[in-house]
RODO-2510 file (C-alpha; in nm, 4 decimals, decimal comma):
residues 410
     n   res          X          Y          Z
     1     x    -2,4753     1,4389     2,5720
     2     x    -2,1379     1,3032     2,4676
     3     x    -2,0192     1,4322     2,1322
     4     x    -1,8327     1,2327     1,8648
     5     x    -1,4907     1,3222     1,7314
     6     x    -1,6094     1,5822     1,4800
     7     x    -1,3211     1,5035     1,2448
     8     x    -1,4803     1,1635     1,1755
     9     x    -1,7992     1,3404     1,0712
    10     x    -1,5981     1,5377     0,8158
    11     x    -1,4884     1,2188     0,6376
    12     x    -1,6684     1,1092     0,3197
    13     x    -1,9669     0,8824     0,3867
    14     x    -1,7842     0,5528     0,3391
    15     x    -1,4410     0,4116     0,2760
    16     x    -1,3732     0,3606    -0,0963
    17     x    -1,3624    -0,0185    -0,0880
    18     x    -1,6709    -0,0383     0,1339
    19     x    -1,8594     0,1570    -0,1334
    20     x    -1,7362    -0,0839    -0,4008
    21     x    -1,8511    -0,3825    -0,1952
    22     x    -2,1910    -0,2226    -0,1437
    23     x    -2,2427    -0,1596    -0,5146
    24     x    -2,1327    -0,5108    -0,6087
    25     x    -2,3629    -0,6648    -0,3459
    26     x    -2,6540    -0,4606    -0,4813
    27     x    -2,5768    -0,5722    -0,8363
    28     x    -2,5584    -0,9387    -0,7345
    29     x    -2,8861    -0,9125    -0,5470
    30     x    -3,0571    -0,7832    -0,8611
    31     x    -2,8686    -1,0239    -1,0885
    32     x    -2,8346    -1,3485    -0,8896
    33     x    -2,7197    -1,5529    -1,1903
    34     x    -2,4389    -1,3102    -1,2835
    35     x    -2,0807    -1,4371    -1,2596
    36     x    -1,8948    -1,1345    -1,1261
    37     x    -1,5138    -1,1224    -1,1465
    38     x    -1,3396    -0,8886    -0,9045
    39     x    -1,0172    -0,7185    -1,0103
    40     x    -1,0862    -0,4277    -0,7792
    41     x    -0,9745    -0,4731    -0,4196
    42     x    -0,6071    -0,5638    -0,3889
    43     x    -0,6584    -0,8878    -0,1958
    44     x    -0,4487    -1,1901    -0,2868
    45     x    -0,5990    -1,5164    -0,4090
    46     x    -0,3142    -1,7688    -0,4046
    47     x    -0,2665    -1,9867    -0,0938
    48     x     0,0169    -1,9405     0,1504
    49     x     0,3442    -2,1006     0,0427
    50     x     0,4389    -2,4419     0,1920
    51     x     0,7223    -2,2980     0,4033
    52     x     0,4795    -2,0637     0,5761
    53     x     0,2252    -2,3385     0,6380
    54     x     0,4963    -2,5592     0,7872
    55     x     0,6118    -2,2756     1,0130
    56     x     0,2550    -2,2106     1,1292
    57     x     0,2013    -2,5783     1,2166
    58     x     0,5296    -2,5856     1,4062
    59     x     0,4397    -2,2676     1,5957
    60     x     0,1003    -2,4108     1,6892
    61     x     0,2778    -2,7160     1,8323
    62     x     0,5027    -2,4807     2,0315
    63     x     0,1929    -2,3292     2,1913
    64     x     0,0741    -2,6746     2,3013
    65     x     0,3735    -2,7392     2,5267
    66     x     0,4744    -2,5742     2,8543
    67     x     0,8414    -2,5570     2,7533
    68     x     0,7789    -2,3814     2,4202
    69     x     0,4640    -2,1817     2,4953
    70     x     0,4747    -1,8075     2,4167
    71     x     0,2544    -1,5396     2,5720
    72     x     0,3175    -1,1684     2,5304
    73     x     0,6102    -1,1179     2,2955
    74     x     0,8860    -0,8534     2,2985
    75     x     0,7511    -0,5036     2,2395
    76     x     0,9319    -0,4537     1,9078
    77     x     0,8750    -0,8087     1,7851
    78     x     1,0689    -1,1276     1,8349
    79     x     1,4431    -1,1022     1,7780
    80     x     1,4385    -1,3998     1,5416
    81     x     1,2175    -1,2074     1,2973
    82     x     1,3859    -0,8681     1,3329
    83     x     1,7280    -1,0244     1,2799
    84     x     1,6004    -1,2192     0,9792
    85     x     1,4640    -0,9018     0,8197
    86     x     1,7863    -0,7104     0,8882
    87     x     2,0119    -0,9782     0,7399
    88     x     1,8079    -1,1516     0,4708
    89     x     1,6020    -0,8620     0,3381
    90     x     1,8042    -0,5467     0,3966
    91     x     2,1291    -0,7403     0,3842
    92     x     2,0403    -0,8642     0,0361
    93     x     1,9986    -0,4979    -0,0663
    94     x     2,3339    -0,4139     0,0950
    95     x     2,1604    -0,1789     0,3399
    96     x     2,2851    -0,1807     0,7013
    97     x     1,9798    -0,1863     0,9286
    98     x     2,0079    -0,2629     1,2995
    99     x     1,7403    -0,5110     1,4205
   100     x     1,6678    -0,2594     1,6986
   101     x     1,5475    -0,0167     1,4305
   102     x     1,2791    -0,2624     1,3159
   103     x     0,9332    -0,2644     1,4740
   104     x     0,7085    -0,5620     1,3944
   105     x     0,3401    -0,4795     1,3489
   106     x     0,0198    -0,6368     1,2262
   107     x     0,0394    -0,4856     0,8791
   108     x     0,1615    -0,1759     0,7002
   109     x    -0,1879    -0,0236     0,6872
   110     x    -0,2070    -0,0178     1,0682
   111     x     0,1360     0,1367     1,1120
   112     x     0,0825     0,3950     0,8369
   113     x    -0,2506     0,4892     0,9913
   114     x    -0,1130     0,5020     1,3454
   115     x     0,2199     0,6775     1,2860
   116     x     0,0420     1,0119     1,3020
   117     x    -0,0186     0,9586     1,6743
   118     x     0,3406     1,0591     1,7481
   119     x     0,3361     1,3859     1,5524
   120     x     0,1670     1,7176     1,6220
   121     x    -0,1902     1,7661     1,5061
   122     x    -0,0621     2,0894     1,3512
   123     x     0,1856     1,9072     1,1260
   124     x     0,1455     1,9873     0,7575
   125     x     0,0992     1,6746     0,5435
   126     x     0,1817     1,6188     0,1756
   127     x     0,0354     1,3338    -0,0297
   128     x     0,0471     1,2299    -0,3910
   129     x    -0,2760     1,2739    -0,5846
   130     x    -0,4062     1,0159    -0,6708
   131     x    -0,3243     0,8406    -0,3446
   132     x    -0,4067     0,5418    -0,1245
   133     x    -0,7058     0,6775     0,0746
   134     x    -0,5681     0,5775     0,4161
   135     x    -0,2974     0,8477     0,3993
   136     x    -0,5589     1,1212     0,3697
   137     x    -0,8391     0,9758     0,5816
   138     x    -0,6234     0,9093     0,8888
   139     x    -0,5010     1,2687     0,8815
   140     x    -0,8594     1,3912     0,8527
   141     x    -0,9351     1,1848     1,1640
   142     x    -0,6410     1,3464     1,3416
   143     x    -0,7529     1,6989     1,2529
   144     x    -0,4601     1,7804     1,0219
   145     x    -0,6552     1,8085     0,6977
   146     x    -0,8542     2,1251     0,7593
   147     x    -1,1754     2,1623     0,5599
   148     x    -1,2754     1,9823     0,2424
   149     x    -1,3295     2,2086    -0,0559
   150     x    -1,5911     2,1644    -0,3271
   151     x    -1,3318     1,9978    -0,5519
   152     x    -1,2677     1,7299    -0,2889
   153     x    -0,9287     1,8626    -0,1759
   154     x    -0,8563     1,9394     0,1908
   155     x    -0,7268     2,2892     0,2487
   156     x    -0,4415     2,2000     0,4899
   157     x    -0,3033     1,9113     0,2848
   158     x    -0,0324     1,9702     0,0245
   159     x    -0,1246     1,7752    -0,2886
   160     x     0,1515     1,6480    -0,5144
   161     x    -0,0283     1,6035    -0,8445
   162     x     0,0675     1,2924    -1,0419
   163     x    -0,0451     1,2941    -1,4043
   164     x     0,0520     1,1585    -1,7442
   165     x     0,2594     1,4738    -1,7932
   166     x     0,4972     1,3880    -1,5059
   167     x     0,4711     1,0086    -1,5539
   168     x     0,2628     0,9889    -1,2352
   169     x     0,5696     1,0840    -1,0285
   170     x     0,5322     1,3866    -0,7991
   171     x     0,7187     1,7113    -0,8464
   172     x     0,8611     1,8919    -0,5436
   173     x     0,6279     2,1540    -0,3918
   174     x     0,6688     2,4921    -0,5552
   175     x     0,7759     2,8018    -0,3671
   176     x     0,4138     2,9078    -0,3151
   177     x     0,3177     2,5851    -0,1373
   178     x     0,3610     2,5406     0,2394
   179     x     0,6578     2,3247     0,3317
   180     x     0,5181     1,9876     0,4446
   181     x     0,6309     1,8317     0,7720
   182     x     0,5255     1,4785     0,6730
   183     x     0,5525     1,3527     0,3138
   184     x     0,3779     1,0292     0,2143
   185     x     0,5428     0,8466    -0,0751
   186     x     0,4408     0,5027    -0,2059
   187     x     0,6567     0,3499    -0,4804
   188     x     0,5885     0,1281    -0,6640
   189     x     0,2721     0,3310    -0,6486
   190     x    -0,0799     0,2399    -0,5525
   191     x    -0,2886     0,3102    -0,7604
   192     x    -0,0900     0,4128    -1,0701
   193     x     0,1820     0,1456    -1,0704
   194     x     0,4474     0,4140    -1,1314
   195     x     0,8013     0,3878    -0,9912
   196     x     1,0595     0,6460    -0,8867
   197     x     1,4139     0,6309    -1,0211
   198     x     1,7133     0,6651    -0,7897
   199     x     1,7461     1,0272    -0,9028
   200     x     1,3745     1,0869    -0,8542
   201     x     1,3774     0,9533    -0,4999
   202     x     1,7025     1,1307    -0,4113
   203     x     1,5498     1,4693    -0,4866
   204     x     1,2824     1,3956    -0,2249
   205     x     1,5399     1,2864     0,0311
   206     x     1,7412     1,6022    -0,0328
   207     x     1,4244     1,8147    -0,0059
   208     x     1,3228     1,6511     0,3224
   209     x     1,6678     1,6996     0,4751
   210     x     1,6850     2,0607     0,3647
   211     x     1,3397     2,1387     0,5074
   212     x     1,3525     1,9136     0,8171
   213     x     1,0594     1,7100     0,6866
   214     x     1,0020     1,3387     0,7418
   215     x     0,9212     1,1050     0,4526
   216     x     0,6770     0,8231     0,5278
   217     x     0,7786     0,5696     0,2631
   218     x     0,5351     0,2877     0,1861
   219     x     0,7281     0,0005     0,0253
   220     x     0,4372    -0,2464     0,0205
   221     x     0,4887    -0,3434    -0,3451
   222     x     0,8678    -0,3498    -0,3803
   223     x     0,8701    -0,7256    -0,4454
   224     x     0,7087    -0,6606    -0,7859
   225     x     0,9951    -0,4403    -0,9093
   226     x     1,1627    -0,5628    -1,2280
   227     x     1,3383    -0,2415    -1,3413
   228     x     1,6571    -0,0974    -1,1833
   229     x     1,4806     0,1353    -0,9378
   230     x     1,4986     0,1577    -0,5557
   231     x     1,3391    -0,1172    -0,3478
   232     x     1,3962     0,0754    -0,0249
   233     x     1,4327     0,4453     0,0470
   234     x     1,7439     0,3590     0,2497
   235     x     1,9240     0,2887    -0,0754
   236     x     1,9380     0,6678    -0,1046
   237     x     2,2194     0,8495     0,0755
   238     x     2,0899     1,0592     0,3624
   239     x     1,7526     0,8832     0,3932
   240     x     1,8287     0,7490     0,7407
   241     x     1,8057     1,1018     0,8806
   242     x     1,4689     1,1854     0,7215
   243     x     1,2643     0,8732     0,6412
   244     x     1,0502     0,6037     0,7995
   245     x     0,9872     0,2915     0,5907
   246     x     0,6781     0,0707     0,6089
   247     x     0,6746    -0,2845     0,4794
   248     x     0,3922    -0,5327     0,4289
   249     x     0,3872    -0,9122     0,4159
   250     x     0,0415    -0,8951     0,2557
   251     x     0,1545    -0,8578    -0,1030
   252     x     0,4982    -1,0145    -0,0668
   253     x     0,3746    -1,3367     0,0919
   254     x    -0,0055    -1,3366     0,0798
   255     x    -0,0507    -1,2455     0,4482
   256     x    -0,3704    -1,0448     0,3988
   257     x    -0,5449    -1,2944     0,6260
   258     x    -0,2559    -1,3375     0,8718
   259     x    -0,1624    -0,9674     0,9146
   260     x     0,2056    -0,8880     0,9492
   261     x     0,4322    -0,5988     0,8593
   262     x     0,7196    -0,3949     0,9937
   263     x     0,8282    -0,0343     1,0262
   264     x     1,1889     0,0860     1,0195
   265     x     1,2856     0,3985     1,2134
   266     x     1,6605     0,4712     1,2049
   267     x     1,8281     0,5740     1,5292
   268     x     1,9436     0,9091     1,3921
   269     x     1,5916     1,0207     1,2890
   270     x     1,4732     1,2894     1,5322
   271     x     1,1965     1,5431     1,5660
   272     x     1,2517     1,8472     1,7903
   273     x     1,5593     1,6712     1,9264
   274     x     1,3627     1,3603     2,0314
   275     x     1,4359     1,0219     1,8671
   276     x     1,1325     0,9279     1,6591
   277     x     1,1873     0,5594     1,7443
   278     x     1,1450     0,6466     2,1126
   279     x     0,8074     0,8079     2,0446
   280     x     0,6898     0,5184     1,8273
   281     x     0,8003     0,2631     2,0838
   282     x     0,6010     0,4483     2,3512
   283     x     0,2945     0,4565     2,1289
   284     x     0,3175     0,0874     2,0415
   285     x     0,3721    -0,0333     2,3983
   286     x     0,0678     0,1667     2,5078
   287     x    -0,1753     0,0768     2,2301
   288     x    -0,0463    -0,2488     2,0797
   289     x     0,0525    -0,5857     2,2224
   290     x     0,2327    -0,7138     1,9161
   291     x     0,1729    -0,9516     1,6289
   292     x     0,1204    -1,3113     1,7345
   293     x     0,4054    -1,5560     1,7833
   294     x     0,2515    -1,7796     1,5166
   295     x     0,2426    -1,5002     1,2590
   296     x     0,5985    -1,3904     1,3314
   297     x     0,7267    -1,7467     1,2891
   298     x     0,5451    -1,7547     0,9556
   299     x     0,7057    -1,4237     0,8604
   300     x     1,0549    -1,5548     0,9313
   301     x     0,9836    -1,8545     0,7056
   302     x     0,9142    -1,6167     0,4162
   303     x     1,2809    -1,5131     0,4167
   304     x     1,4224    -1,8651     0,4354
   305     x     1,5966    -1,9873     0,1203
   306     x     1,3105    -2,2262     0,0451
   307     x     1,0500    -1,9662     0,1356
   308     x     1,1958    -1,7082    -0,1027
   309     x     1,2035    -1,9606    -0,3885
   310     x     0,8389    -2,0525    -0,3264
   311     x     0,7412    -1,6892    -0,2925
   312     x     0,9019    -1,5944    -0,6236
   313     x     0,6743    -1,8421    -0,8006
   314     x     0,3673    -1,6754    -0,6512
   315     x     0,4904    -1,3269    -0,7438
   316     x     0,5589    -1,4454    -1,0986
   317     x     0,2002    -1,5721    -1,1110
   318     x     0,0661    -1,2258    -1,0280
   319     x     0,3140    -1,0619    -1,2670
   320     x     0,1805    -1,2893    -1,5420
   321     x    -0,1700    -1,1663    -1,4594
   322     x    -0,0495    -0,8058    -1,4770
   323     x     0,0981    -0,8596    -1,8243
   324     x    -0,2234    -1,0272    -1,9351
   325     x    -0,4349    -0,7347    -1,8155
   326     x    -0,2003    -0,4725    -1,9598
   327     x    -0,1848    -0,6422    -2,2996
   328     x    -0,5582    -0,7128    -2,3048
   329     x    -0,6509    -0,3531    -2,2300
   330     x    -0,4129    -0,2197    -2,4915
   331     x    -0,5575    -0,4629    -2,7466
   332     x    -0,8958    -0,3087    -2,6627
   333     x    -0,7616     0,0324    -2,7631
   334     x    -0,7264     0,1670    -2,4102
   335     x    -0,4497     0,3893    -2,2750
   336     x    -0,2740     0,1904    -2,0023
   337     x    -0,0086     0,2568    -1,7368
   338     x     0,1542     0,0477    -1,4618
   339     x     0,1543    -0,3306    -1,4435
   340     x     0,5299    -0,3485    -1,5040
   341     x     0,6761    -0,3010    -1,1557
   342     x     0,3524    -0,3215    -0,9613
   343     x     0,0415    -0,5408    -0,9386
   344     x    -0,1802    -0,2480    -1,0407
   345     x    -0,2852    -0,1429    -1,3893
   346     x    -0,4025     0,2173    -1,4302
   347     x    -0,6157     0,2845    -1,7370
   348     x    -0,7623     0,5993    -1,8825
   349     x    -1,1408     0,5863    -1,8903
   350     x    -1,2693     0,6136    -2,2492
   351     x    -1,5590     0,8110    -2,3959
   352     x    -1,5517     1,0947    -2,1403
   353     x    -1,7188     0,8838    -1,8723
   354     x    -1,6514     0,9536    -1,5074
   355     x    -1,4630     0,6821    -1,3224
   356     x    -1,7744     0,5764    -1,1270
   357     x    -1,9806     0,5724    -1,4477
   358     x    -1,7174     0,3424    -1,5980
   359     x    -1,7318     0,1241    -1,2851
   360     x    -2,1079     0,0795    -1,3199
   361     x    -2,0863     0,0269    -1,6973
   362     x    -1,8140    -0,2362    -1,6688
   363     x    -1,9997    -0,4177    -1,3913
   364     x    -2,3293    -0,4121    -1,5798
   365     x    -2,1967    -0,5007    -1,9246
   366     x    -1,9026    -0,7324    -1,8457
   367     x    -1,9566    -0,8286    -1,4802
   368     x    -1,5997    -0,7165    -1,4044
   369     x    -1,5183    -0,5092    -1,0933
   370     x    -1,2384    -0,2532    -1,0764
   371     x    -1,1692     0,0569    -0,8686
   372     x    -1,2760     0,4077    -0,9799
   373     x    -0,9800     0,6429    -0,9968
   374     x    -1,1699     0,9258    -0,8273
   375     x    -1,1684     0,7180    -0,5097
   376     x    -0,7942     0,7877    -0,4885
   377     x    -0,8333     1,1648    -0,5116
   378     x    -0,9405     1,4343    -0,7588
   379     x    -0,6504     1,3688    -0,9971
   380     x    -0,7693     1,0093    -1,0235
   381     x    -1,0903     1,1146    -1,1941
   382     x    -1,1003     0,9821    -1,5480
   383     x    -0,8894     0,6773    -1,4565
   384     x    -0,9599     0,3255    -1,3359
   385     x    -0,7529     0,0657    -1,1479
   386     x    -0,7439    -0,3089    -1,2027
   387     x    -0,5386    -0,5493    -0,9922
   388     x    -0,3395    -0,8578    -1,0849
   389     x    -0,4364    -1,0450    -0,7687
   390     x    -0,7193    -1,2492    -0,9177
   391     x    -0,6757    -1,6082    -1,0265
   392     x    -0,5187    -1,6602    -1,3683
   393     x    -0,8363    -1,8258    -1,4968
   394     x    -1,0574    -1,5378    -1,3851
   395     x    -0,8103    -1,2818    -1,5193
   396     x    -0,8206    -1,4511    -1,8620
   397     x    -1,2004    -1,4543    -1,8501
   398     x    -1,2174    -1,0897    -1,7439
   399     x    -0,9949    -0,9807    -2,0321
   400     x    -1,2023    -1,1829    -2,2789
   401     x    -1,5165    -1,0084    -2,1538
   402     x    -1,3591    -0,6624    -2,1681
   403     x    -1,2169    -0,7137    -2,5159
   404     x    -1,5527    -0,8454    -2,6421
   405     x    -1,7280    -0,5477    -2,4813
   406     x    -1,5068    -0,2938    -2,6555
   407     x    -1,5289    -0,4739    -2,9880
   408     x    -1,9078    -0,4621    -2,9712
   409     x    -1,9193    -0,0984    -2,8615
   410     x    -1,7025     0,0355    -3,1449
***
């Protein structure tokens, strides 16, 4: 009898957000008249900007004519999009990136999950704790994680604990920890909303270069930055020789339903003398046929002058929601982090409840859905994440419910 990949069996029973959906569905089934507001899953709610819609319509028309029809696209993505990213995104940051170093994909989650294909199954991985679950789960699937201990930690993963004491920014591994080969960093951070300063990120670049490690830098939320902190790891000297950067159109431009992202692998980045870009290109051409022509045309429109102006209005909308949530939670007497440079608000669970107990309590008493911190790792226990991606009206209503709940319970 054929056997399954036993590493999949070692994973927890369900993906975090699948468990949330299951609990909410069960609650709605038992309370059909309840008006549930979701500030849990980080999906956007505002429609695509007009420039993107116009580009999509134009691309559809292209596909209706023999002269402008597009089938399989170039393996790294269309040149018009890669050149636009290099000049209008990285150029605006004064970072020289060659379009040939840019690989277009169908979203940062896919590329972050798949990048492990090109590295040894024996590679030692480091992640922040708490952390976006995909970083850990995909390495469990690949057999890099080892065995899960009673406390939920995997014995071959190096955990970089992020707490109030270090402002939710990871310290370098101590001398007793194994040196990691792959280091996952996400800043602005999901779930805590924390950011790394230039000095804070430089110490990681220096560490990676000294130890021949590779940083996998998830920049999915950089568009929400308001403070003078790095938007890209390539703003740090030396990063081109030790870092891969992942970028998402989902949060920047509301492409959660379209699916588009890109990965940057500098030409000088090597592993065992082999260019990493060469390995990634081989993986992608074997397992991936590229993002659609329509989606890539839409992505290029995001970086047009009109597209960027329209996009800023949408980002400001979500930033307004973040301020509303942050201020509302603080007015309720809660300890709150994030929400300043990121769309996520990280709150400390009151009254010694566990994060899942708080999830159930908030759903039952206020009909508001968030994300339990323990779903992001053991150090997330005792915390809870809310997102700013709801509608403004529902965000206002959610804060009114939460504030009324805490007033009545104290």
